[in-house]
PyMOL Python script that loads the backbone (N, CA, C, O; Angstrom):
from pymol import cmd

cmd.read_pdbstr("""\
ATOM      1  N   MET A   1       0.841  -1.186   0.000  1.00  0.00           N
ATOM      2  CA  MET A   1       0.000   0.000   0.000  1.00  0.00           C
ATOM      3  C   MET A   1       0.884   1.246   0.000  1.00  0.00           C
ATOM      4  O   MET A   1       2.023   1.230   0.465  1.00  0.00           O
ATOM      5  N   GLY A   2       0.323   2.311  -0.532  1.00  0.00           N
ATOM      6  CA  GLY A   2       1.067   3.560  -0.620  1.00  0.00           C
ATOM      7  C   GLY A   2       0.680   4.536   0.465  1.00  0.00           C
ATOM      8  O   GLY A   2      -0.008   4.194   1.426  1.00  0.00           O
ATOM      9  N   LYS A   3       1.127   5.726   0.291  1.00  0.00           N
ATOM     10  CA  LYS A   3       0.823   6.796   1.241  1.00  0.00           C
ATOM     11  C   LYS A   3      -0.241   7.708   0.640  1.00  0.00           C
ATOM     12  O   LYS A   3      -0.330   7.869  -0.578  1.00  0.00           O
ATOM     13  N   VAL A   4      -1.042   8.297   1.516  1.00  0.00           N
ATOM     14  CA  VAL A   4      -2.056   9.250   1.085  1.00  0.00           C
ATOM     15  C   VAL A   4      -1.918  10.534   1.888  1.00  0.00           C
ATOM     16  O   VAL A   4      -1.510  10.522   3.050  1.00  0.00           O
ATOM     17  N   ALA A   5      -2.266  11.638   1.245  1.00  0.00           N
ATOM     18  CA  ALA A   5      -2.336  12.931   1.924  1.00  0.00           C
ATOM     19  C   ALA A   5      -3.806  13.165   2.255  1.00  0.00           C
ATOM     20  O   ALA A   5      -4.663  13.139   1.372  1.00  0.00           O
ATOM     21  N   VAL A   6      -4.086  13.391   3.527  1.00  0.00           N
ATOM     22  CA  VAL A   6      -5.450  13.614   3.989  1.00  0.00           C
ATOM     23  C   VAL A   6      -5.534  15.030   4.545  1.00  0.00           C
ATOM     24  O   VAL A   6      -4.728  15.419   5.391  1.00  0.00           O
ATOM     25  N   THR A   7      -6.513  15.801   4.069  1.00  0.00           N
ATOM     26  CA  THR A   7      -6.730  17.159   4.570  1.00  0.00           C
ATOM     27  C   THR A   7      -8.005  17.169   5.395  1.00  0.00           C
ATOM     28  O   THR A   7      -9.068  16.756   4.932  1.00  0.00           O
ATOM     29  N   TYR A   8      -7.880  17.651   6.631  1.00  0.00           N
ATOM     30  CA  TYR A   8      -9.007  17.755   7.551  1.00  0.00           C
ATOM     31  C   TYR A   8      -9.414  19.215   7.705  1.00  0.00           C
ATOM     32  O   TYR A   8      -8.560  20.098   7.785  1.00  0.00           O
ATOM     33  N   ARG A   9     -10.717  19.466   7.746  1.00  0.00           N
ATOM     34  CA  ARG A   9     -11.253  20.793   8.054  1.00  0.00           C
ATOM     35  C   ARG A   9     -11.657  20.754   9.529  1.00  0.00           C
ATOM     36  O   ARG A   9     -12.552  20.007   9.924  1.00  0.00           O
ATOM     37  N   ILE A  10     -10.979  21.571  10.331  1.00  0.00           N
ATOM     38  CA  ILE A  10     -11.205  21.589  11.777  1.00  0.00           C
ATOM     39  C   ILE A  10     -11.933  22.888  12.118  1.00  0.00           C
ATOM     40  O   ILE A  10     -11.377  23.977  11.978  1.00  0.00           O
ATOM     41  N   LEU A  11     -13.174  22.759  12.562  1.00  0.00           N
ATOM     42  CA  LEU A  11     -13.993  23.931  12.874  1.00  0.00           C
ATOM     43  C   LEU A  11     -13.988  24.197  14.375  1.00  0.00           C
ATOM     44  O   LEU A  11     -14.210  23.281  15.166  1.00  0.00           O
ATOM     45  N   PRO A  12     -13.737  25.443  14.774  1.00  0.00           N
ATOM     46  CA  PRO A  12     -13.792  25.793  16.193  1.00  0.00           C
ATOM     47  C   PRO A  12     -15.235  25.909  16.665  1.00  0.00           C
ATOM     48  O   PRO A  12     -16.157  25.990  15.852  1.00  0.00           O
ATOM     49  N   GLU A  13     -15.427  25.916  17.974  1.00  0.00           N
ATOM     50  CA  GLU A  13     -16.766  26.028  18.558  1.00  0.00           C
ATOM     51  C   GLU A  13     -17.400  27.387  18.287  1.00  0.00           C
ATOM     52  O   GLU A  13     -18.624  27.510  18.329  1.00  0.00           O
ATOM     53  N   GLY A  14     -16.596  28.403  18.013  1.00  0.00           N
ATOM     54  CA  GLY A  14     -17.121  29.728  17.711  1.00  0.00           C
ATOM     55  C   GLY A  14     -16.002  30.697  17.408  1.00  0.00           C
ATOM     56  O   GLY A  14     -14.824  30.339  17.430  1.00  0.00           O
ATOM     57  N   THR A  15     -16.386  31.935  17.125  1.00  0.00           N
ATOM     58  CA  THR A  15     -15.391  32.947  16.774  1.00  0.00           C
ATOM     59  C   THR A  15     -14.538  33.367  17.965  1.00  0.00           C
ATOM     60  O   THR A  15     -13.471  33.955  17.785  1.00  0.00           O
ATOM     61  N   GLU A  16     -14.996  33.071  19.178  1.00  0.00           N
ATOM     62  CA  GLU A  16     -14.242  33.465  20.368  1.00  0.00           C
ATOM     63  C   GLU A  16     -13.083  32.515  20.679  1.00  0.00           C
ATOM     64  O   GLU A  16     -12.261  32.820  21.544  1.00  0.00           O
ATOM     65  N   ILE A  17     -13.001  31.381  20.000  1.00  0.00           N
ATOM     66  CA  ILE A  17     -11.919  30.422  20.217  1.00  0.00           C
ATOM     67  C   ILE A  17     -10.631  30.976  19.610  1.00  0.00           C
ATOM     68  O   ILE A  17     -10.620  31.454  18.475  1.00  0.00           O
ATOM     69  N   ASP A  18      -9.544  30.905  20.388  1.00  0.00           N
ATOM     70  CA  ASP A  18      -8.237  31.386  19.940  1.00  0.00           C
ATOM     71  C   ASP A  18      -7.637  30.374  18.958  1.00  0.00           C
ATOM     72  O   ASP A  18      -7.188  29.300  19.359  1.00  0.00           O
ATOM     73  N   LEU A  19      -7.635  30.728  17.680  1.00  0.00           N
ATOM     74  CA  LEU A  19      -7.117  29.814  16.651  1.00  0.00           C
ATOM     75  C   LEU A  19      -5.622  29.551  16.792  1.00  0.00           C
ATOM     76  O   LEU A  19      -5.139  28.484  16.410  1.00  0.00           O
ATOM     77  N   ASP A  20      -4.890  30.514  17.336  1.00  0.00           N
ATOM     78  CA  ASP A  20      -3.454  30.294  17.536  1.00  0.00           C
ATOM     79  C   ASP A  20      -3.216  29.161  18.529  1.00  0.00           C
ATOM     80  O   ASP A  20      -2.331  28.329  18.332  1.00  0.00           O
ATOM     81  N   GLU A  21      -4.009  29.135  19.592  1.00  0.00           N
ATOM     82  CA  GLU A  21      -3.882  28.066  20.596  1.00  0.00           C
ATOM     83  C   GLU A  21      -4.324  26.727  20.001  1.00  0.00           C
ATOM     84  O   GLU A  21      -3.703  25.693  20.246  1.00  0.00           O
ATOM     85  N   MET A  22      -5.396  26.761  19.225  1.00  0.00           N
ATOM     86  CA  MET A  22      -5.878  25.540  18.582  1.00  0.00           C
ATOM     87  C   MET A  22      -4.827  25.018  17.609  1.00  0.00           C
ATOM     88  O   MET A  22      -4.593  23.813  17.520  1.00  0.00           O
ATOM     89  N   GLU A  23      -4.200  25.933  16.887  1.00  0.00           N
ATOM     90  CA  GLU A  23      -3.149  25.556  15.939  1.00  0.00           C
ATOM     91  C   GLU A  23      -1.985  24.880  16.667  1.00  0.00           C
ATOM     92  O   GLU A  23      -1.448  23.881  16.188  1.00  0.00           O
ATOM     93  N   LYS A  24      -1.599  25.422  17.819  1.00  0.00           N
ATOM     94  CA  LYS A  24      -0.515  24.810  18.612  1.00  0.00           C
ATOM     95  C   LYS A  24      -0.892  23.398  19.035  1.00  0.00           C
ATOM     96  O   LYS A  24      -0.062  22.491  18.985  1.00  0.00           O
ATOM     97  N   SER A  25      -2.144  23.206  19.453  1.00  0.00           N
ATOM     98  CA  SER A  25      -2.608  21.884  19.871  1.00  0.00           C
ATOM     99  C   SER A  25      -2.577  20.896  18.710  1.00  0.00           C
ATOM    100  O   SER A  25      -2.167  19.747  18.875  1.00  0.00           O
ATOM    101  N   VAL A  26      -3.010  21.348  17.539  1.00  0.00           N
ATOM    102  CA  VAL A  26      -3.022  20.486  16.356  1.00  0.00           C
ATOM    103  C   VAL A  26      -1.588  20.116  15.973  1.00  0.00           C
ATOM    104  O   VAL A  26      -1.305  18.951  15.696  1.00  0.00           O
ATOM    105  N   ARG A  27      -0.687  21.093  15.955  1.00  0.00           N
ATOM    106  CA  ARG A  27       0.717  20.822  15.617  1.00  0.00           C
ATOM    107  C   ARG A  27       1.331  19.819  16.591  1.00  0.00           C
ATOM    108  O   ARG A  27       2.051  18.906  16.188  1.00  0.00           O
ATOM    109  N   SER A  28       1.040  20.001  17.866  1.00  0.00           N
ATOM    110  CA  SER A  28       1.580  19.119  18.900  1.00  0.00           C
ATOM    111  C   SER A  28       1.042  17.692  18.740  1.00  0.00           C
ATOM    112  O   SER A  28       1.795  16.726  18.863  1.00  0.00           O
ATOM    113  N   MET A  29      -0.248  17.563  18.467  1.00  0.00           N
ATOM    114  CA  MET A  29      -0.863  16.253  18.347  1.00  0.00           C
ATOM    115  C   MET A  29      -0.387  15.497  17.105  1.00  0.00           C
ATOM    116  O   MET A  29      -0.123  14.297  17.176  1.00  0.00           O
ATOM    117  N   LEU A  30      -0.275  16.186  15.976  1.00  0.00           N
ATOM    118  CA  LEU A  30       0.065  15.524  14.720  1.00  0.00           C
ATOM    119  C   LEU A  30       1.559  15.302  14.529  1.00  0.00           C
ATOM    120  O   LEU A  30       1.958  14.371  13.829  1.00  0.00           O
ATOM    121  N   GLY A  31       2.381  16.132  15.131  1.00  0.00           N
ATOM    122  CA  GLY A  31       3.827  15.952  15.053  1.00  0.00           C
ATOM    123  C   GLY A  31       4.356  15.913  13.633  1.00  0.00           C
ATOM    124  O   GLY A  31       4.039  16.776  12.815  1.00  0.00           O
ATOM    125  N   SER A  32       5.168  14.900  13.349  1.00  0.00           N
ATOM    126  CA  SER A  32       5.843  14.821  12.051  1.00  0.00           C
ATOM    127  C   SER A  32       4.921  14.417  10.895  1.00  0.00           C
ATOM    128  O   SER A  32       5.308  14.538   9.733  1.00  0.00           O
ATOM    129  N   LYS A  33       3.715  13.941  11.195  1.00  0.00           N
ATOM    130  CA  LYS A  33       2.764  13.591  10.132  1.00  0.00           C
ATOM    131  C   LYS A  33       2.216  14.836   9.437  1.00  0.00           C
ATOM    132  O   LYS A  33       1.788  14.774   8.284  1.00  0.00           O
ATOM    133  N   LEU A  34       2.232  15.969  10.149  1.00  0.00           N
ATOM    134  CA  LEU A  34       1.675  17.210   9.619  1.00  0.00           C
ATOM    135  C   LEU A  34       2.542  17.753   8.494  1.00  0.00           C
ATOM    136  O   LEU A  34       3.747  17.947   8.656  1.00  0.00           O
ATOM    137  N   VAL A  35       1.907  17.996   7.346  1.00  0.00           N
ATOM    138  CA  VAL A  35       2.608  18.534   6.189  1.00  0.00           C
ATOM    139  C   VAL A  35       2.282  20.007   6.003  1.00  0.00           C
ATOM    140  O   VAL A  35       3.149  20.803   5.643  1.00  0.00           O
ATOM    141  N   LYS A  36       1.016  20.366   6.253  1.00  0.00           N
ATOM    142  CA  LYS A  36       0.566  21.744   6.019  1.00  0.00           C
ATOM    143  C   LYS A  36      -0.568  22.073   6.989  1.00  0.00           C
ATOM    144  O   LYS A  36      -1.434  21.240   7.256  1.00  0.00           O
ATOM    145  N   LEU A  37      -0.550  23.300   7.511  1.00  0.00           N
ATOM    146  CA  LEU A  37      -1.610  23.770   8.407  1.00  0.00           C
ATOM    147  C   LEU A  37      -1.863  25.228   8.096  1.00  0.00           C
ATOM    148  O   LEU A  37      -0.961  26.061   8.188  1.00  0.00           O
ATOM    149  N   GLU A  38      -3.115  25.536   7.720  1.00  0.00           N
ATOM    150  CA  GLU A  38      -3.457  26.918   7.399  1.00  0.00           C
ATOM    151  C   GLU A  38      -4.866  27.231   7.874  1.00  0.00           C
ATOM    152  O   GLU A  38      -5.679  26.337   8.108  1.00  0.00           O
ATOM    153  N   SER A  39      -5.132  28.517   8.010  1.00  0.00           N
ATOM    154  CA  SER A  39      -6.434  29.012   8.426  1.00  0.00           C
ATOM    155  C   SER A  39      -7.199  29.500   7.203  1.00  0.00           C
ATOM    156  O   SER A  39      -6.650  30.213   6.363  1.00  0.00           O
ATOM    157  N   LYS A  40      -8.473  29.113   7.105  1.00  0.00           N
ATOM    158  CA  LYS A  40      -9.311  29.528   5.968  1.00  0.00           C
ATOM    159  C   LYS A  40     -10.606  30.140   6.500  1.00  0.00           C
ATOM    160  O   LYS A  40     -11.235  29.575   7.394  1.00  0.00           O
ATOM    161  N   PRO A  41     -11.008  31.293   5.956  1.00  0.00           N
ATOM    162  CA  PRO A  41     -12.285  31.887   6.374  1.00  0.00           C
ATOM    163  C   PRO A  41     -13.458  31.023   5.899  1.00  0.00           C
ATOM    164  O   PRO A  41     -13.454  30.497   4.786  1.00  0.00           O
ATOM    165  N   ILE A  42     -14.461  30.893   6.774  1.00  0.00           N
ATOM    166  CA  ILE A  42     -15.661  30.111   6.444  1.00  0.00           C
ATOM    167  C   ILE A  42     -16.828  31.066   6.194  1.00  0.00           C
ATOM    168  O   ILE A  42     -17.313  31.169   5.067  1.00  0.00           O
ATOM    169  N   ALA A  43     -17.288  31.774   7.250  1.00  0.00           N
ATOM    170  CA  ALA A  43     -18.398  32.727   7.120  1.00  0.00           C
ATOM    171  C   ALA A  43     -18.558  33.492   8.424  1.00  0.00           C
ATOM    172  O   ALA A  43     -18.285  32.966   9.503  1.00  0.00           O
ATOM    173  N   PHE A  44     -19.001  34.728   8.314  1.00  0.00           N
ATOM    174  CA  PHE A  44     -19.329  35.555   9.483  1.00  0.00           C
ATOM    175  C   PHE A  44     -18.204  35.623  10.508  1.00  0.00           C
ATOM    176  O   PHE A  44     -18.457  35.575  11.712  1.00  0.00           O
ATOM    177  N   GLY A  45     -16.972  35.732  10.042  1.00  0.00           N
ATOM    178  CA  GLY A  45     -15.826  35.846  10.932  1.00  0.00           C
ATOM    179  C   GLY A  45     -15.291  34.516  11.441  1.00  0.00           C
ATOM    180  O   GLY A  45     -14.267  34.489  12.125  1.00  0.00           O
ATOM    181  N   LEU A  46     -15.953  33.422  11.126  1.00  0.00           N
ATOM    182  CA  LEU A  46     -15.506  32.098  11.553  1.00  0.00           C
ATOM    183  C   LEU A  46     -14.429  31.593  10.600  1.00  0.00           C
ATOM    184  O   LEU A  46     -14.560  31.696   9.381  1.00  0.00           O
ATOM    185  N   LYS A  47     -13.368  31.046  11.176  1.00  0.00           N
ATOM    186  CA  LYS A  47     -12.283  30.472  10.385  1.00  0.00           C
ATOM    187  C   LYS A  47     -12.102  29.019  10.774  1.00  0.00           C
ATOM    188  O   LYS A  47     -12.356  28.631  11.915  1.00  0.00           O
ATOM    189  N   ALA A  48     -11.662  28.225   9.822  1.00  0.00           N
ATOM    190  CA  ALA A  48     -11.364  26.814  10.063  1.00  0.00           C
ATOM    191  C   ALA A  48      -9.882  26.581   9.835  1.00  0.00           C
ATOM    192  O   ALA A  48      -9.239  27.283   9.054  1.00  0.00           O
ATOM    193  N   LEU A  49      -9.350  25.583  10.531  1.00  0.00           N
ATOM    194  CA  LEU A  49      -7.980  25.157  10.270  1.00  0.00           C
ATOM    195  C   LEU A  49      -8.031  24.016   9.268  1.00  0.00           C
ATOM    196  O   LEU A  49      -8.847  23.102   9.391  1.00  0.00           O
ATOM    197  N   MET A  50      -7.163  24.078   8.290  1.00  0.00           N
ATOM    198  CA  MET A  50      -7.035  23.018   7.296  1.00  0.00           C
ATOM    199  C   MET A  50      -5.691  22.338   7.543  1.00  0.00           C
ATOM    200  O   MET A  50      -4.634  22.927   7.316  1.00  0.00           O
ATOM    201  N   ALA A  51      -5.748  21.088   8.012  1.00  0.00           N
ATOM    202  CA  ALA A  51      -4.536  20.344   8.354  1.00  0.00           C
ATOM    203  C   ALA A  51      -4.355  19.196   7.368  1.00  0.00           C
ATOM    204  O   ALA A  51      -5.264  18.389   7.174  1.00  0.00           O
ATOM    205  N   THR A  52      -3.180  19.125   6.748  1.00  0.00           N
ATOM    206  CA  THR A  52      -2.868  18.047   5.813  1.00  0.00           C
ATOM    207  C   THR A  52      -1.802  17.151   6.440  1.00  0.00           C
ATOM    208  O   THR A  52      -0.754  17.621   6.883  1.00  0.00           O
ATOM    209  N   VAL A  53      -2.092  15.854   6.466  1.00  0.00           N
ATOM    210  CA  VAL A  53      -1.165  14.871   7.022  1.00  0.00           C
ATOM    211  C   VAL A  53      -0.909  13.788   5.980  1.00  0.00           C
ATOM    212  O   VAL A  53      -1.688  13.619   5.042  1.00  0.00           O
ATOM    213  N   VAL A  54       0.188  13.060   6.153  1.00  0.00           N
ATOM    214  CA  VAL A  54       0.504  11.926   5.292  1.00  0.00           C
ATOM    215  C   VAL A  54       0.459  10.666   6.144  1.00  0.00           C
ATOM    216  O   VAL A  54       1.131  10.565   7.170  1.00  0.00           O
ATOM    217  N   VAL A  55      -0.362   9.690   5.689  1.00  0.00           N
ATOM    218  CA  VAL A  55      -0.513   8.420   6.396  1.00  0.00           C
ATOM    219  C   VAL A  55      -0.475   7.277   5.392  1.00  0.00           C
ATOM    220  O   VAL A  55      -0.557   7.497   4.184  1.00  0.00           O
ATOM    221  N   GLU A  56      -0.351   6.060   5.898  1.00  0.00           N
ATOM    222  CA  GLU A  56      -0.387   4.874   5.053  1.00  0.00           C
ATOM    223  C   GLU A  56      -1.819   4.628   4.597  1.00  0.00           C
ATOM    224  O   GLU A  56      -2.752   4.706   5.396  1.00  0.00           O
ATOM    225  N   ASP A  57      -1.987   4.335   3.331  1.00  0.00           N
ATOM    226  CA  ASP A  57      -3.301   4.052   2.766  1.00  0.00           C
ATOM    227  C   ASP A  57      -3.856   2.758   3.352  1.00  0.00           C
ATOM    228  O   ASP A  57      -3.155   1.748   3.402  1.00  0.00           O
ATOM    229  N   GLY A  58      -5.101   2.785   3.790  1.00  0.00           N
ATOM    230  CA  GLY A  58      -5.762   1.597   4.303  1.00  0.00           C
ATOM    231  C   GLY A  58      -5.375   1.184   5.701  1.00  0.00           C
ATOM    232  O   GLY A  58      -5.781   0.117   6.162  1.00  0.00           O
ATOM    233  N   SER A  59      -4.592   2.010   6.395  1.00  0.00           N
ATOM    234  CA  SER A  59      -4.132   1.642   7.734  1.00  0.00           C
ATOM    235  C   SER A  59      -5.151   1.964   8.828  1.00  0.00           C
ATOM    236  O   SER A  59      -5.027   1.472   9.950  1.00  0.00           O
ATOM    237  N   GLY A  60      -6.156   2.783   8.515  1.00  0.00           N
ATOM    238  CA  GLY A  60      -7.120   3.202   9.526  1.00  0.00           C
ATOM    239  C   GLY A  60      -6.622   4.355  10.370  1.00  0.00           C
ATOM    240  O   GLY A  60      -7.343   4.854  11.234  1.00  0.00           O
ATOM    241  N   GLU A  61      -5.402   4.778  10.127  1.00  0.00           N
ATOM    242  CA  GLU A  61      -4.802   5.858  10.899  1.00  0.00           C
ATOM    243  C   GLU A  61      -5.524   7.182  10.677  1.00  0.00           C
ATOM    244  O   GLU A  61      -5.608   8.005  11.589  1.00  0.00           O
ATOM    245  N   GLY A  62      -6.045   7.390   9.468  1.00  0.00           N
ATOM    246  CA  GLY A  62      -6.768   8.623   9.165  1.00  0.00           C
ATOM    247  C   GLY A  62      -7.983   8.805  10.041  1.00  0.00           C
ATOM    248  O   GLY A  62      -8.260   9.916  10.494  1.00  0.00           O
ATOM    249  N   ASP A  63      -8.724   7.722  10.290  1.00  0.00           N
ATOM    250  CA  ASP A  63      -9.903   7.785  11.155  1.00  0.00           C
ATOM    251  C   ASP A  63      -9.515   8.089  12.597  1.00  0.00           C
ATOM    252  O   ASP A  63     -10.200   8.846  13.285  1.00  0.00           O
ATOM    253  N   LYS A  64      -8.414   7.495  13.048  1.00  0.00           N
ATOM    254  CA  LYS A  64      -7.937   7.748  14.419  1.00  0.00           C
ATOM    255  C   LYS A  64      -7.534   9.208  14.577  1.00  0.00           C
ATOM    256  O   LYS A  64      -7.830   9.828  15.599  1.00  0.00           O
ATOM    257  N   ILE A  65      -6.860   9.759  13.571  1.00  0.00           N
ATOM    258  CA  ILE A  65      -6.448  11.165  13.615  1.00  0.00           C
ATOM    259  C   ILE A  65      -7.679  12.064  13.662  1.00  0.00           C
ATOM    260  O   ILE A  65      -7.724  13.017  14.440  1.00  0.00           O
ATOM    261  N   GLU A  66      -8.670  11.765  12.835  1.00  0.00           N
ATOM    262  CA  GLU A  66      -9.899  12.571  12.816  1.00  0.00           C
ATOM    263  C   GLU A  66     -10.571  12.569  14.185  1.00  0.00           C
ATOM    264  O   GLU A  66     -11.019  13.615  14.654  1.00  0.00           O
ATOM    265  N   ALA A  67     -10.647  11.416  14.825  1.00  0.00           N
ATOM    266  CA  ALA A  67     -11.249  11.323  16.156  1.00  0.00           C
ATOM    267  C   ALA A  67     -10.434  12.098  17.191  1.00  0.00           C
ATOM    268  O   ALA A  67     -11.002  12.768  18.054  1.00  0.00           O
ATOM    269  N   SER A  68      -9.115  12.009  17.109  1.00  0.00           N
ATOM    270  CA  SER A  68      -8.247  12.722  18.053  1.00  0.00           C
ATOM    271  C   SER A  68      -8.361  14.231  17.889  1.00  0.00           C
ATOM    272  O   SER A  68      -8.384  14.967  18.876  1.00  0.00           O
ATOM    273  N   LEU A  69      -8.433  14.694  16.638  1.00  0.00           N
ATOM    274  CA  LEU A  69      -8.598  16.130  16.396  1.00  0.00           C
ATOM    275  C   LEU A  69      -9.930  16.619  16.960  1.00  0.00           C
ATOM    276  O   LEU A  69     -10.006  17.716  17.514  1.00  0.00           O
ATOM    277  N   GLY A  70     -10.973  15.815  16.821  1.00  0.00           N
ATOM    278  CA  GLY A  70     -12.290  16.181  17.328  1.00  0.00           C
ATOM    279  C   GLY A  70     -12.344  16.278  18.836  1.00  0.00           C
ATOM    280  O   GLY A  70     -13.220  16.948  19.384  1.00  0.00           O
ATOM    281  N   ALA A  71     -11.419  15.618  19.515  1.00  0.00           N
ATOM    282  CA  ALA A  71     -11.380  15.633  20.974  1.00  0.00           C
ATOM    283  C   ALA A  71     -10.604  16.823  21.544  1.00  0.00           C
ATOM    284  O   ALA A  71     -10.618  17.039  22.756  1.00  0.00           O
ATOM    285  N   LEU A  72      -9.934  17.590  20.695  1.00  0.00           N
ATOM    286  CA  LEU A  72      -9.166  18.741  21.170  1.00  0.00           C
ATOM    287  C   LEU A  72     -10.090  19.819  21.731  1.00  0.00           C
ATOM    288  O   LEU A  72     -11.224  19.975  21.278  1.00  0.00           O
ATOM    289  N   SER A  73      -9.605  20.542  22.698  1.00  0.00           N
ATOM    290  CA  SER A  73     -10.372  21.620  23.321  1.00  0.00           C
ATOM    291  C   SER A  73     -10.701  22.718  22.306  1.00  0.00           C
ATOM    292  O   SER A  73      -9.831  23.171  21.562  1.00  0.00           O
ATOM    293  N   GLY A  74     -11.961  23.133  22.289  1.00  0.00           N
ATOM    294  CA  GLY A  74     -12.390  24.212  21.409  1.00  0.00           C
ATOM    295  C   GLY A  74     -12.806  23.785  20.021  1.00  0.00           C
ATOM    296  O   GLY A  74     -13.242  24.615  19.223  1.00  0.00           O
ATOM    297  N   VAL A  75     -12.677  22.486  19.715  1.00  0.00           N
ATOM    298  CA  VAL A  75     -13.032  21.988  18.385  1.00  0.00           C
ATOM    299  C   VAL A  75     -14.502  21.583  18.367  1.00  0.00           C
ATOM    300  O   VAL A  75     -14.955  20.796  19.198  1.00  0.00           O
ATOM    301  N   SER A  76     -15.235  22.136  17.404  1.00  0.00           N
ATOM    302  CA  SER A  76     -16.643  21.811  17.231  1.00  0.00           C
ATOM    303  C   SER A  76     -16.807  20.551  16.395  1.00  0.00           C
ATOM    304  O   SER A  76     -17.540  19.636  16.772  1.00  0.00           O
ATOM    305  N   SER A  77     -16.115  20.509  15.249  1.00  0.00           N
ATOM    306  CA  SER A  77     -16.212  19.338  14.380  1.00  0.00           C
ATOM    307  C   SER A  77     -14.974  19.222  13.505  1.00  0.00           C
ATOM    308  O   SER A  77     -14.236  20.184  13.291  1.00  0.00           O
ATOM    309  N   VAL A  78     -14.777  18.005  13.008  1.00  0.00           N
ATOM    310  CA  VAL A  78     -13.665  17.717  12.100  1.00  0.00           C
ATOM    311  C   VAL A  78     -14.239  16.891  10.958  1.00  0.00           C
ATOM    312  O   VAL A  78     -14.979  15.932  11.177  1.00  0.00           O
ATOM    313  N   GLU A  79     -13.889  17.273   9.750  1.00  0.00           N
ATOM    314  CA  GLU A  79     -14.332  16.482   8.607  1.00  0.00           C
ATOM    315  C   GLU A  79     -13.169  16.317   7.637  1.00  0.00           C
ATOM    316  O   GLU A  79     -12.305  17.187   7.522  1.00  0.00           O
ATOM    317  N   THR A  80     -13.167  15.189   6.948  1.00  0.00           N
ATOM    318  CA  THR A  80     -12.160  14.945   5.931  1.00  0.00           C
ATOM    319  C   THR A  80     -12.553  15.728   4.687  1.00  0.00           C
ATOM    320  O   THR A  80     -13.602  15.482   4.091  1.00  0.00           O
ATOM    321  N   ALA A  81     -11.712  16.660   4.307  1.00  0.00           N
ATOM    322  CA  ALA A  81     -12.010  17.535   3.168  1.00  0.00           C
ATOM    323  C   ALA A  81     -11.461  16.973   1.863  1.00  0.00           C
ATOM    324  O   ALA A  81     -12.047  17.182   0.801  1.00  0.00           O
ATOM    325  N   GLU A  82     -10.340  16.261   1.937  1.00  0.00           N
ATOM    326  CA  GLU A  82      -9.694  15.769   0.715  1.00  0.00           C
ATOM    327  C   GLU A  82      -8.762  14.620   1.040  1.00  0.00           C
ATOM    328  O   GLU A  82      -8.109  14.608   2.083  1.00  0.00           O
ATOM    329  N   VAL A  83      -8.706  13.646   0.129  1.00  0.00           N
ATOM    330  CA  VAL A  83      -7.784  12.516   0.251  1.00  0.00           C
ATOM    331  C   VAL A  83      -7.160  12.304  -1.118  1.00  0.00           C
ATOM    332  O   VAL A  83      -7.868  12.240  -2.123  1.00  0.00           O
ATOM    333  N   GLY A  84      -5.835  12.195  -1.160  1.00  0.00           N
ATOM    334  CA  GLY A  84      -5.165  11.987  -2.434  1.00  0.00           C
ATOM    335  C   GLY A  84      -3.952  11.077  -2.295  1.00  0.00           C
ATOM    336  O   GLY A  84      -3.205  11.170  -1.321  1.00  0.00           O
ATOM    337  N   LEU A  85      -3.765  10.212  -3.258  1.00  0.00           N
ATOM    338  CA  LEU A  85      -2.586   9.335  -3.261  1.00  0.00           C
ATOM    339  C   LEU A  85      -1.327  10.138  -3.514  1.00  0.00           C
ATOM    340  O   LEU A  85      -1.334  11.127  -4.246  1.00  0.00           O
ATOM    341  N   ILE A  86      -0.258   9.698  -2.901  1.00  0.00           N
ATOM    342  CA  ILE A  86       1.041  10.351  -3.098  1.00  0.00           C
ATOM    343  C   ILE A  86       1.914   9.428  -3.927  1.00  0.00           C
ATOM    344  O   ILE A  86       3.060   9.764  -4.223  1.00  0.00           O
TER     345      ILE A  86
END
""", "prot")
cmd.dss("prot")
cmd.show_as("cartoon", "prot")
cmd.util.cbc("prot")
cmd.orient("prot")
């Protein structure tokens, strides 16, 4: 099996959540798997973090990462935005 790049859209609970702190938590949790992390505007002042990681295809690791991101403080929801083979 090969490697895949998975991009997650991480939505905060609201506009009052400090995205810088959330970004630090995401970086700490993902470690060396993290390839790219950026903030994207959604609507009405709300921004989401877009985190791209590289994992083994079919390993189930992507689902575990999604669940772990959803458990972070201040996170409302996490969804897989994109998956691509490397």
